[in-house]
PyMOL Python script that loads the backbone (N, CA, C, O; Angstrom):
from pymol import cmd

cmd.read_pdbstr("""\
ATOM      1  N   VAL A   1      -0.479 -15.149  -2.626  1.00  0.00           N
ATOM      2  CA  VAL A   1       0.158 -14.614  -3.813  1.00  0.00           C
ATOM      3  C   VAL A   1       1.245 -13.639  -3.371  1.00  0.00           C
ATOM      4  O   VAL A   1       0.975 -12.682  -2.646  1.00  0.00           O
ATOM      5  N   ILE A   2       2.453 -13.886  -3.805  1.00  0.00           N
ATOM      6  CA  ILE A   2       3.586 -13.019  -3.479  1.00  0.00           C
ATOM      7  C   ILE A   2       3.729 -11.983  -4.594  1.00  0.00           C
ATOM      8  O   ILE A   2       4.050 -12.325  -5.732  1.00  0.00           O
ATOM      9  N   ASP A   3       3.491 -10.733  -4.260  1.00  0.00           N
ATOM     10  CA  ASP A   3       3.575  -9.648  -5.246  1.00  0.00           C
ATOM     11  C   ASP A   3       4.545  -8.570  -4.753  1.00  0.00           C
ATOM     12  O   ASP A   3       4.156  -7.439  -4.462  1.00  0.00           O
ATOM     13  N   THR A   4       5.793  -8.953  -4.672  1.00  0.00           N
ATOM     14  CA  THR A   4       6.856  -8.086  -4.161  1.00  0.00           C
ATOM     15  C   THR A   4       6.974  -6.788  -4.952  1.00  0.00           C
ATOM     16  O   THR A   4       7.218  -5.731  -4.370  1.00  0.00           O
ATOM     17  N   ASP A   5       6.805  -6.856  -6.259  1.00  0.00           N
ATOM     18  CA  ASP A   5       6.902  -5.634  -7.077  1.00  0.00           C
ATOM     19  C   ASP A   5       5.862  -4.601  -6.657  1.00  0.00           C
ATOM     20  O   ASP A   5       6.156  -3.407  -6.609  1.00  0.00           O
ATOM     21  N   ARG A   6       4.650  -5.056  -6.352  1.00  0.00           N
ATOM     22  CA  ARG A   6       3.595  -4.129  -5.933  1.00  0.00           C
ATOM     23  C   ARG A   6       3.947  -3.502  -4.582  1.00  0.00           C
ATOM     24  O   ARG A   6       3.737  -2.306  -4.377  1.00  0.00           O
ATOM     25  N   ILE A   7       4.478  -4.304  -3.666  1.00  0.00           N
ATOM     26  CA  ILE A   7       4.880  -3.775  -2.358  1.00  0.00           C
ATOM     27  C   ILE A   7       5.971  -2.725  -2.535  1.00  0.00           C
ATOM     28  O   ILE A   7       5.914  -1.663  -1.916  1.00  0.00           O
ATOM     29  N   MET A   8       6.952  -3.010  -3.365  1.00  0.00           N
ATOM     30  CA  MET A   8       8.034  -2.043  -3.595  1.00  0.00           C
ATOM     31  C   MET A   8       7.481  -0.759  -4.210  1.00  0.00           C
ATOM     32  O   MET A   8       7.881   0.336  -3.814  1.00  0.00           O
ATOM     33  N   TYR A   9       6.569  -0.882  -5.169  1.00  0.00           N
ATOM     34  CA  TYR A   9       5.958   0.292  -5.795  1.00  0.00           C
ATOM     35  C   TYR A   9       5.195   1.115  -4.760  1.00  0.00           C
ATOM     36  O   TYR A   9       5.378   2.329  -4.661  1.00  0.00           O
ATOM     37  N   LEU A  10       4.341   0.443  -3.991  1.00  0.00           N
ATOM     38  CA  LEU A  10       3.541   1.156  -2.992  1.00  0.00           C
ATOM     39  C   LEU A  10       4.417   1.817  -1.936  1.00  0.00           C
ATOM     40  O   LEU A  10       4.146   2.940  -1.510  1.00  0.00           O
ATOM     41  N   ARG A  11       5.461   1.125  -1.518  1.00  0.00           N
ATOM     42  CA  ARG A  11       6.374   1.692  -0.515  1.00  0.00           C
ATOM     43  C   ARG A  11       6.986   2.991  -1.036  1.00  0.00           C
ATOM     44  O   ARG A  11       7.001   3.997  -0.326  1.00  0.00           O
ATOM     45  N   GLN A  12       7.485   2.977  -2.257  1.00  0.00           N
ATOM     46  CA  GLN A  12       8.093   4.181  -2.828  1.00  0.00           C
ATOM     47  C   GLN A  12       7.056   5.288  -3.022  1.00  0.00           C
ATOM     48  O   GLN A  12       7.345   6.460  -2.781  1.00  0.00           O
ATOM     49  N   TYR A  13       5.867   4.923  -3.451  1.00  0.00           N
ATOM     50  CA  TYR A  13       4.809   5.905  -3.673  1.00  0.00           C
ATOM     51  C   TYR A  13       4.415   6.570  -2.357  1.00  0.00           C
ATOM     52  O   TYR A  13       4.291   7.793  -2.292  1.00  0.00           O
ATOM     53  N   LEU A  14       4.216   5.769  -1.306  1.00  0.00           N
ATOM     54  CA  LEU A  14       3.817   6.323  -0.013  1.00  0.00           C
ATOM     55  C   LEU A  14       4.929   7.154   0.615  1.00  0.00           C
ATOM     56  O   LEU A  14       4.654   8.160   1.269  1.00  0.00           O
ATOM     57  N   LYS A  15       6.179   6.746   0.423  1.00  0.00           N
ATOM     58  CA  LYS A  15       7.296   7.559   0.917  1.00  0.00           C
ATOM     59  C   LYS A  15       7.323   8.911   0.216  1.00  0.00           C
ATOM     60  O   LYS A  15       7.564   9.936   0.852  1.00  0.00           O
ATOM     61  N   ALA A  16       7.076   8.919  -1.089  1.00  0.00           N
ATOM     62  CA  ALA A  16       7.044  10.176  -1.840  1.00  0.00           C
ATOM     63  C   ALA A  16       5.882  11.050  -1.370  1.00  0.00           C
ATOM     64  O   ALA A  16       6.026  12.269  -1.271  1.00  0.00           O
ATOM     65  N   ALA A  17       4.744  10.442  -1.084  1.00  0.00           N
ATOM     66  CA  ALA A  17       3.598  11.199  -0.574  1.00  0.00           C
ATOM     67  C   ALA A  17       3.930  11.812   0.783  1.00  0.00           C
ATOM     68  O   ALA A  17       3.599  12.968   1.045  1.00  0.00           O
ATOM     69  N   HIS A  18       4.578  11.042   1.637  1.00  0.00           N
ATOM     70  CA  HIS A  18       4.974  11.545   2.956  1.00  0.00           C
ATOM     71  C   HIS A  18       5.964  12.699   2.824  1.00  0.00           C
ATOM     72  O   HIS A  18       5.874  13.688   3.552  1.00  0.00           O
ATOM     73  N   ARG A  19       6.890  12.572   1.911  1.00  0.00           N
ATOM     74  CA  ARG A  19       7.864  13.644   1.668  1.00  0.00           C
ATOM     75  C   ARG A  19       7.154  14.919   1.199  1.00  0.00           C
ATOM     76  O   ARG A  19       7.501  16.021   1.624  1.00  0.00           O
ATOM     77  N   ALA A  20       6.168  14.762   0.331  1.00  0.00           N
ATOM     78  CA  ALA A  20       5.406  15.917  -0.155  1.00  0.00           C
ATOM     79  C   ALA A  20       4.686  16.618   0.997  1.00  0.00           C
ATOM     80  O   ALA A  20       4.643  17.847   1.046  1.00  0.00           O
ATOM     81  N   ILE A  21       4.127  15.850   1.911  1.00  0.00           N
ATOM     82  CA  ILE A  21       3.451  16.433   3.076  1.00  0.00           C
ATOM     83  C   ILE A  21       4.449  17.210   3.926  1.00  0.00           C
ATOM     84  O   ILE A  21       4.170  18.330   4.356  1.00  0.00           O
ATOM     85  N   ARG A  22       5.617  16.608   4.167  1.00  0.00           N
ATOM     86  CA  ARG A  22       6.656  17.293   4.960  1.00  0.00           C
ATOM     87  C   ARG A  22       7.075  18.603   4.311  1.00  0.00           C
ATOM     88  O   ARG A  22       7.420  19.564   4.999  1.00  0.00           O
ATOM     89  N   GLU A  23       7.044  18.636   2.984  1.00  0.00           N
ATOM     90  CA  GLU A  23       7.446  19.840   2.253  1.00  0.00           C
ATOM     91  C   GLU A  23       6.315  20.860   2.136  1.00  0.00           C
ATOM     92  O   GLU A  23       6.490  21.919   1.533  1.00  0.00           O
ATOM     93  N   GLY A  24       5.169  20.546   2.706  1.00  0.00           N
ATOM     94  CA  GLY A  24       4.087  21.510   2.757  1.00  0.00           C
ATOM     95  C   GLY A  24       2.982  21.368   1.732  1.00  0.00           C
ATOM     96  O   GLY A  24       2.076  22.200   1.690  1.00  0.00           O
ATOM     97  N   TYR A  25       3.031  20.343   0.909  1.00  0.00           N
ATOM     98  CA  TYR A  25       1.959  20.145  -0.068  1.00  0.00           C
ATOM     99  C   TYR A  25       0.694  19.668   0.651  1.00  0.00           C
ATOM    100  O   TYR A  25       0.784  18.861   1.576  1.00  0.00           O
ATOM    101  N   PRO A  26      -0.468  20.146   0.245  1.00  0.00           N
ATOM    102  CA  PRO A  26      -1.710  19.833   0.960  1.00  0.00           C
ATOM    103  C   PRO A  26      -2.316  18.475   0.574  1.00  0.00           C
ATOM    104  O   PRO A  26      -3.472  18.406   0.156  1.00  0.00           O
ATOM    105  N   LEU A  27      -1.554  17.430   0.713  1.00  0.00           N
ATOM    106  CA  LEU A  27      -2.043  16.085   0.410  1.00  0.00           C
ATOM    107  C   LEU A  27      -2.921  15.620   1.567  1.00  0.00           C
ATOM    108  O   LEU A  27      -2.467  15.568   2.710  1.00  0.00           O
ATOM    109  N   LYS A  28      -4.159  15.287   1.278  1.00  0.00           N
ATOM    110  CA  LYS A  28      -5.128  14.943   2.327  1.00  0.00           C
ATOM    111  C   LYS A  28      -5.418  13.449   2.433  1.00  0.00           C
ATOM    112  O   LYS A  28      -5.992  13.007   3.428  1.00  0.00           O
ATOM    113  N   GLY A  29      -5.038  12.672   1.440  1.00  0.00           N
ATOM    114  CA  GLY A  29      -5.351  11.257   1.509  1.00  0.00           C
ATOM    115  C   GLY A  29      -4.767  10.489   0.340  1.00  0.00           C
ATOM    116  O   GLY A  29      -4.132  11.055  -0.549  1.00  0.00           O
ATOM    117  N   TYR A  30      -4.999   9.181   0.364  1.00  0.00           N
ATOM    118  CA  TYR A  30      -4.491   8.300  -0.683  1.00  0.00           C
ATOM    119  C   TYR A  30      -5.500   7.182  -0.895  1.00  0.00           C
ATOM    120  O   TYR A  30      -5.982   6.586   0.068  1.00  0.00           O
ATOM    121  N   PHE A  31      -5.818   6.898  -2.143  1.00  0.00           N
ATOM    122  CA  PHE A  31      -6.696   5.789  -2.484  1.00  0.00           C
ATOM    123  C   PHE A  31      -5.884   4.743  -3.235  1.00  0.00           C
ATOM    124  O   PHE A  31      -5.318   5.026  -4.291  1.00  0.00           O
ATOM    125  N   LEU A  32      -5.833   3.561  -2.697  1.00  0.00           N
ATOM    126  CA  LEU A  32      -5.105   2.459  -3.326  1.00  0.00           C
ATOM    127  C   LEU A  32      -5.939   1.883  -4.469  1.00  0.00           C
ATOM    128  O   LEU A  32      -7.118   1.573  -4.293  1.00  0.00           O
ATOM    129  N   TRP A  33      -5.315   1.742  -5.645  1.00  0.00           N
ATOM    130  CA  TRP A  33      -5.997   1.090  -6.765  1.00  0.00           C
ATOM    131  C   TRP A  33      -5.328  -0.232  -7.002  1.00  0.00           C
ATOM    132  O   TRP A  33      -4.165  -0.259  -7.403  1.00  0.00           O
ATOM    133  N   SER A  34      -5.967  -1.262  -6.786  1.00  0.00           N
ATOM    134  CA  SER A  34      -7.350  -1.478  -6.428  1.00  0.00           C
ATOM    135  C   SER A  34      -7.397  -2.488  -5.297  1.00  0.00           C
ATOM    136  O   SER A  34      -6.445  -3.236  -5.078  1.00  0.00           O
ATOM    137  N   PHE A  35      -8.509  -2.504  -4.581  1.00  0.00           N
ATOM    138  CA  PHE A  35      -8.659  -3.452  -3.483  1.00  0.00           C
ATOM    139  C   PHE A  35      -8.574  -4.892  -3.980  1.00  0.00           C
ATOM    140  O   PHE A  35      -7.937  -5.734  -3.347  1.00  0.00           O
ATOM    141  N   MET A  36      -9.215  -5.172  -5.112  1.00  0.00           N
ATOM    142  CA  MET A  36      -9.155  -6.534  -5.631  1.00  0.00           C
ATOM    143  C   MET A  36      -9.050  -6.538  -7.150  1.00  0.00           C
ATOM    144  O   MET A  36      -9.391  -5.565  -7.823  1.00  0.00           O
ATOM    145  N   ASP A  37      -8.574  -7.652  -7.660  1.00  0.00           N
ATOM    146  CA  ASP A  37      -8.466  -7.817  -9.108  1.00  0.00           C
ATOM    147  C   ASP A  37      -9.848  -7.614  -9.726  1.00  0.00           C
ATOM    148  O   ASP A  37     -10.858  -8.040  -9.168  1.00  0.00           O
ATOM    149  N   ASN A  38      -9.876  -6.961 -10.880  1.00  0.00           N
ATOM    150  CA  ASN A  38     -11.153  -6.669 -11.513  1.00  0.00           C
ATOM    151  C   ASN A  38     -10.981  -6.563 -13.021  1.00  0.00           C
ATOM    152  O   ASN A  38      -9.889  -6.775 -13.549  1.00  0.00           O
ATOM    153  N   PHE A  39     -12.054  -6.237 -13.696  1.00  0.00           N
ATOM    154  CA  PHE A  39     -12.030  -6.046 -15.143  1.00  0.00           C
ATOM    155  C   PHE A  39     -11.475  -4.661 -15.446  1.00  0.00           C
ATOM    156  O   PHE A  39     -11.976  -3.662 -14.931  1.00  0.00           O
ATOM    157  N   GLU A  40     -10.450  -4.601 -16.273  1.00  0.00           N
ATOM    158  CA  GLU A  40      -9.867  -3.331 -16.706  1.00  0.00           C
ATOM    159  C   GLU A  40     -10.183  -3.174 -18.187  1.00  0.00           C
ATOM    160  O   GLU A  40      -9.882  -4.067 -18.979  1.00  0.00           O
ATOM    161  N   TRP A  41     -10.782  -2.057 -18.571  1.00  0.00           N
ATOM    162  CA  TRP A  41     -11.213  -1.872 -19.959  1.00  0.00           C
ATOM    163  C   TRP A  41     -10.114  -2.142 -20.984  1.00  0.00           C
ATOM    164  O   TRP A  41     -10.384  -2.831 -21.968  1.00  0.00           O
ATOM    165  N   PRO A  42      -8.902  -1.642 -20.813  1.00  0.00           N
ATOM    166  CA  PRO A  42      -7.897  -1.899 -21.854  1.00  0.00           C
ATOM    167  C   PRO A  42      -7.358  -3.334 -21.854  1.00  0.00           C
ATOM    168  O   PRO A  42      -6.839  -3.797 -22.870  1.00  0.00           O
ATOM    169  N   TYR A  43      -7.476  -4.050 -20.711  1.00  0.00           N
ATOM    170  CA  TYR A  43      -6.809  -5.351 -20.572  1.00  0.00           C
ATOM    171  C   TYR A  43      -7.760  -6.509 -20.279  1.00  0.00           C
ATOM    172  O   TYR A  43      -7.337  -7.666 -20.297  1.00  0.00           O
ATOM    173  N   GLY A  44      -9.017  -6.227 -20.015  1.00  0.00           N
ATOM    174  CA  GLY A  44      -9.933  -7.288 -19.621  1.00  0.00           C
ATOM    175  C   GLY A  44      -9.549  -7.829 -18.253  1.00  0.00           C
ATOM    176  O   GLY A  44      -9.246  -7.067 -17.335  1.00  0.00           O
ATOM    177  N   TYR A  45      -9.564  -9.153 -18.125  1.00  0.00           N
ATOM    178  CA  TYR A  45      -9.198  -9.785 -16.859  1.00  0.00           C
ATOM    179  C   TYR A  45      -7.737 -10.229 -16.830  1.00  0.00           C
ATOM    180  O   TYR A  45      -7.319 -10.903 -15.889  1.00  0.00           O
ATOM    181  N   SER A  46      -6.961  -9.861 -17.842  1.00  0.00           N
ATOM    182  CA  SER A  46      -5.588 -10.367 -17.945  1.00  0.00           C
ATOM    183  C   SER A  46      -4.605  -9.678 -16.999  1.00  0.00           C
ATOM    184  O   SER A  46      -3.585 -10.274 -16.651  1.00  0.00           O
ATOM    185  N   ARG A  47      -4.875  -8.451 -16.574  1.00  0.00           N
ATOM    186  CA  ARG A  47      -3.989  -7.735 -15.650  1.00  0.00           C
ATOM    187  C   ARG A  47      -4.621  -7.727 -14.269  1.00  0.00           C
ATOM    188  O   ARG A  47      -5.825  -7.520 -14.118  1.00  0.00           O
ATOM    189  N   ARG A  48      -3.787  -7.955 -13.269  1.00  0.00           N
ATOM    190  CA  ARG A  48      -4.291  -8.031 -11.898  1.00  0.00           C
ATOM    191  C   ARG A  48      -3.647  -6.930 -11.071  1.00  0.00           C
ATOM    192  O   ARG A  48      -2.483  -7.026 -10.682  1.00  0.00           O
ATOM    193  N   PHE A  49      -4.420  -5.885 -10.807  1.00  0.00           N
ATOM    194  CA  PHE A  49      -3.907  -4.721 -10.100  1.00  0.00           C
ATOM    195  C   PHE A  49      -4.253  -4.726  -8.617  1.00  0.00           C
ATOM    196  O   PHE A  49      -3.721  -3.906  -7.869  1.00  0.00           O
ATOM    197  N   GLY A  50      -5.107  -5.603  -8.176  1.00  0.00           N
ATOM    198  CA  GLY A  50      -5.594  -5.566  -6.800  1.00  0.00           C
ATOM    199  C   GLY A  50      -4.636  -6.142  -5.777  1.00  0.00           C
ATOM    200  O   GLY A  50      -3.690  -6.854  -6.113  1.00  0.00           O
ATOM    201  N   ILE A  51      -4.906  -5.814  -4.509  1.00  0.00           N
ATOM    202  CA  ILE A  51      -4.135  -6.399  -3.412  1.00  0.00           C
ATOM    203  C   ILE A  51      -4.832  -7.661  -2.891  1.00  0.00           C
ATOM    204  O   ILE A  51      -4.346  -8.313  -1.967  1.00  0.00           O
ATOM    205  N   THR A  52      -5.970  -7.993  -3.495  1.00  0.00           N
ATOM    206  CA  THR A  52      -6.679  -9.230  -3.205  1.00  0.00           C
ATOM    207  C   THR A  52      -6.849  -9.990  -4.519  1.00  0.00           C
ATOM    208  O   THR A  52      -7.419  -9.467  -5.477  1.00  0.00           O
ATOM    209  N   TYR A  53      -6.353 -11.226  -4.559  1.00  0.00           N
ATOM    210  CA  TYR A  53      -6.466 -12.069  -5.746  1.00  0.00           C
ATOM    211  C   TYR A  53      -7.897 -12.581  -5.849  1.00  0.00           C
ATOM    212  O   TYR A  53      -8.479 -13.004  -4.850  1.00  0.00           O
ATOM    213  N   VAL A  54      -8.461 -12.544  -7.045  1.00  0.00           N
ATOM    214  CA  VAL A  54      -9.801 -13.075  -7.275  1.00  0.00           C
ATOM    215  C   VAL A  54      -9.700 -14.238  -8.251  1.00  0.00           C
ATOM    216  O   VAL A  54      -9.203 -14.088  -9.366  1.00  0.00           O
ATOM    217  N   ASP A  55     -10.184 -15.409  -7.811  1.00  0.00           N
ATOM    218  CA  ASP A  55     -10.315 -16.554  -8.710  1.00  0.00           C
ATOM    219  C   ASP A  55     -11.635 -16.339  -9.449  1.00  0.00           C
ATOM    220  O   ASP A  55     -12.707 -16.500  -8.865  1.00  0.00           O
ATOM    221  N   TYR A  56     -11.562 -15.983 -10.712  1.00  0.00           N
ATOM    222  CA  TYR A  56     -12.761 -15.596 -11.450  1.00  0.00           C
ATOM    223  C   TYR A  56     -13.738 -16.751 -11.654  1.00  0.00           C
ATOM    224  O   TYR A  56     -14.928 -16.514 -11.862  1.00  0.00           O
ATOM    225  N   LYS A  57     -13.267 -17.982 -11.599  1.00  0.00           N
ATOM    226  CA  LYS A  57     -14.171 -19.125 -11.767  1.00  0.00           C
ATOM    227  C   LYS A  57     -15.000 -19.370 -10.516  1.00  0.00           C
ATOM    228  O   LYS A  57     -16.196 -19.648 -10.600  1.00  0.00           O
ATOM    229  N   THR A  58     -14.354 -19.266  -9.342  1.00  0.00           N
ATOM    230  CA  THR A  58     -15.047 -19.570  -8.081  1.00  0.00           C
ATOM    231  C   THR A  58     -15.440 -18.319  -7.298  1.00  0.00           C
ATOM    232  O   THR A  58     -16.211 -18.400  -6.342  1.00  0.00           O
ATOM    233  N   GLN A  59     -14.911 -17.162  -7.702  1.00  0.00           N
ATOM    234  CA  GLN A  59     -15.116 -15.888  -7.004  1.00  0.00           C
ATOM    235  C   GLN A  59     -14.459 -15.857  -5.619  1.00  0.00           C
ATOM    236  O   GLN A  59     -14.742 -14.970  -4.815  1.00  0.00           O
ATOM    237  N   GLN A  60     -13.581 -16.831  -5.346  1.00  0.00           N
ATOM    238  CA  GLN A  60     -12.843 -16.829  -4.078  1.00  0.00           C
ATOM    239  C   GLN A  60     -11.857 -15.671  -4.073  1.00  0.00           C
ATOM    240  O   GLN A  60     -11.207 -15.388  -5.079  1.00  0.00           O
ATOM    241  N   ARG A  61     -11.752 -15.007  -2.928  1.00  0.00           N
ATOM    242  CA  ARG A  61     -10.814 -13.898  -2.769  1.00  0.00           C
ATOM    243  C   ARG A  61      -9.699 -14.319  -1.830  1.00  0.00           C
ATOM    244  O   ARG A  61      -9.953 -14.862  -0.755  1.00  0.00           O
ATOM    245  N   ILE A  62      -8.458 -14.065  -2.241  1.00  0.00           N
ATOM    246  CA  ILE A  62      -7.285 -14.452  -1.458  1.00  0.00           C
ATOM    247  C   ILE A  62      -6.402 -13.222  -1.289  1.00  0.00           C
ATOM    248  O   ILE A  62      -5.928 -12.668  -2.281  1.00  0.00           O
ATOM    249  N   PRO A  63      -6.170 -12.782  -0.047  1.00  0.00           N
ATOM    250  CA  PRO A  63      -5.298 -11.621   0.162  1.00  0.00           C
ATOM    251  C   PRO A  63      -3.884 -11.902  -0.344  1.00  0.00           C
ATOM    252  O   PRO A  63      -3.310 -12.955  -0.066  1.00  0.00           O
ATOM    253  N   LYS A  64      -3.336 -10.949  -1.089  1.00  0.00           N
ATOM    254  CA  LYS A  64      -1.960 -11.056  -1.570  1.00  0.00           C
ATOM    255  C   LYS A  64      -1.014 -10.554  -0.482  1.00  0.00           C
ATOM    256  O   LYS A  64      -1.458  -9.991   0.518  1.00  0.00           O
ATOM    257  N   ALA A  65       0.277 -10.754  -0.676  1.00  0.00           N
ATOM    258  CA  ALA A  65       1.270 -10.257   0.280  1.00  0.00           C
ATOM    259  C   ALA A  65       1.142  -8.743   0.442  1.00  0.00           C
ATOM    260  O   ALA A  65       1.322  -8.219   1.541  1.00  0.00           O
ATOM    261  N   SER A  66       0.833  -8.042  -0.643  1.00  0.00           N
ATOM    262  CA  SER A  66       0.676  -6.585  -0.575  1.00  0.00           C
ATOM    263  C   SER A  66      -0.510  -6.190   0.306  1.00  0.00           C
ATOM    264  O   SER A  66      -0.489  -5.127   0.927  1.00  0.00           O
ATOM    265  N   PHE A  67      -1.532  -7.025   0.365  1.00  0.00           N
ATOM    266  CA  PHE A  67      -2.674  -6.776   1.247  1.00  0.00           C
ATOM    267  C   PHE A  67      -2.204  -6.733   2.694  1.00  0.00           C
ATOM    268  O   PHE A  67      -2.522  -5.802   3.434  1.00  0.00           O
ATOM    269  N   ASN A  68      -1.444  -7.749   3.090  1.00  0.00           N
ATOM    270  CA  ASN A  68      -0.940  -7.817   4.465  1.00  0.00           C
ATOM    271  C   ASN A  68       0.025  -6.673   4.759  1.00  0.00           C
ATOM    272  O   ASN A  68      -0.006  -6.094   5.845  1.00  0.00           O
ATOM    273  N   TRP A  69       0.877  -6.350   3.799  1.00  0.00           N
ATOM    274  CA  TRP A  69       1.822  -5.245   3.982  1.00  0.00           C
ATOM    275  C   TRP A  69       1.077  -3.930   4.161  1.00  0.00           C
ATOM    276  O   TRP A  69       1.395  -3.159   5.065  1.00  0.00           O
ATOM    277  N   TYR A  70       0.088  -3.665   3.308  1.00  0.00           N
ATOM    278  CA  TYR A  70      -0.671  -2.417   3.380  1.00  0.00           C
ATOM    279  C   TYR A  70      -1.461  -2.335   4.686  1.00  0.00           C
ATOM    280  O   TYR A  70      -1.550  -1.269   5.295  1.00  0.00           O
ATOM    281  N   ALA A  71      -2.032  -3.458   5.114  1.00  0.00           N
ATOM    282  CA  ALA A  71      -2.751  -3.498   6.392  1.00  0.00           C
ATOM    283  C   ALA A  71      -1.814  -3.130   7.538  1.00  0.00           C
ATOM    284  O   ALA A  71      -2.207  -2.410   8.455  1.00  0.00           O
ATOM    285  N   GLU A  72      -0.586  -3.619   7.489  1.00  0.00           N
ATOM    286  CA  GLU A  72       0.403  -3.297   8.526  1.00  0.00           C
ATOM    287  C   GLU A  72       0.736  -1.808   8.514  1.00  0.00           C
ATOM    288  O   GLU A  72       0.872  -1.197   9.574  1.00  0.00           O
ATOM    289  N   CYS A  73       0.867  -1.226   7.339  1.00  0.00           N
ATOM    290  CA  CYS A  73       1.105   0.227   7.239  1.00  0.00           C
ATOM    291  C   CYS A  73      -0.037   0.999   7.888  1.00  0.00           C
ATOM    292  O   CYS A  73       0.193   1.957   8.626  1.00  0.00           O
ATOM    293  N   ILE A  74      -1.259   0.580   7.612  1.00  0.00           N
ATOM    294  CA  ILE A  74      -2.423   1.263   8.170  1.00  0.00           C
ATOM    295  C   ILE A  74      -2.444   1.116   9.688  1.00  0.00           C
ATOM    296  O   ILE A  74      -2.664   2.093  10.403  1.00  0.00           O
ATOM    297  N   CYS A  75      -2.216  -0.097  10.182  1.00  0.00           N
ATOM    298  CA  CYS A  75      -2.241  -0.334  11.630  1.00  0.00           C
ATOM    299  C   CYS A  75      -1.172   0.473  12.358  1.00  0.00           C
ATOM    300  O   CYS A  75      -1.409   0.979  13.455  1.00  0.00           O
ATOM    301  N   GLN A  76      -0.001   0.593  11.750  1.00  0.00           N
ATOM    302  CA  GLN A  76       1.101   1.313  12.395  1.00  0.00           C
ATOM    303  C   GLN A  76       1.119   2.800  12.039  1.00  0.00           C
ATOM    304  O   GLN A  76       1.904   3.567  12.598  1.00  0.00           O
ATOM    305  N   ASN A  77       0.252   3.204  11.109  1.00  0.00           N
ATOM    306  CA  ASN A  77       0.190   4.594  10.645  1.00  0.00           C
ATOM    307  C   ASN A  77       1.551   5.083  10.156  1.00  0.00           C
ATOM    308  O   ASN A  77       1.968   6.205  10.442  1.00  0.00           O
ATOM    309  N   ARG A  78       2.228   4.214   9.416  1.00  0.00           N
ATOM    310  CA  ARG A  78       3.528   4.560   8.838  1.00  0.00           C
ATOM    311  C   ARG A  78       3.858   3.564   7.735  1.00  0.00           C
ATOM    312  O   ARG A  78       3.252   2.496   7.649  1.00  0.00           O
ATOM    313  N   VAL A  79       4.819   3.921   6.898  1.00  0.00           N
ATOM    314  CA  VAL A  79       5.273   3.017   5.840  1.00  0.00           C
ATOM    315  C   VAL A  79       6.248   2.035   6.465  1.00  0.00           C
ATOM    316  O   VAL A  79       7.264   2.436   7.032  1.00  0.00           O
ATOM    317  N   VAL A  80       5.940   0.750   6.361  1.00  0.00           N
ATOM    318  CA  VAL A  80       6.810  -0.282   6.946  1.00  0.00           C
ATOM    319  C   VAL A  80       7.675  -0.918   5.885  1.00  0.00           C
ATOM    320  O   VAL A  80       8.471  -1.807   6.188  1.00  0.00           O
TER     321      VAL A  80
END
""", "prot")
cmd.dss("prot")
cmd.show_as("cartoon", "prot")
cmd.util.cbc("prot")
cmd.orient("prot")
């Protein structure tokens, strides 16, 4: 699954977090929402926020492009 918009969003968000740290804000961590597509109370299963696609019929999980991008950021300890 190609989710370029999510990658662009995460890239900008992480860059802003890094900038805040450089400016002295005590940011200690970041939690990505969400690891995989799930049930969202306002939207049910219609919105997919995860970096892992879930086929709800078979329960198969498929890493999205954002999953691979985020993994690369973690491995390199920087925003790529």
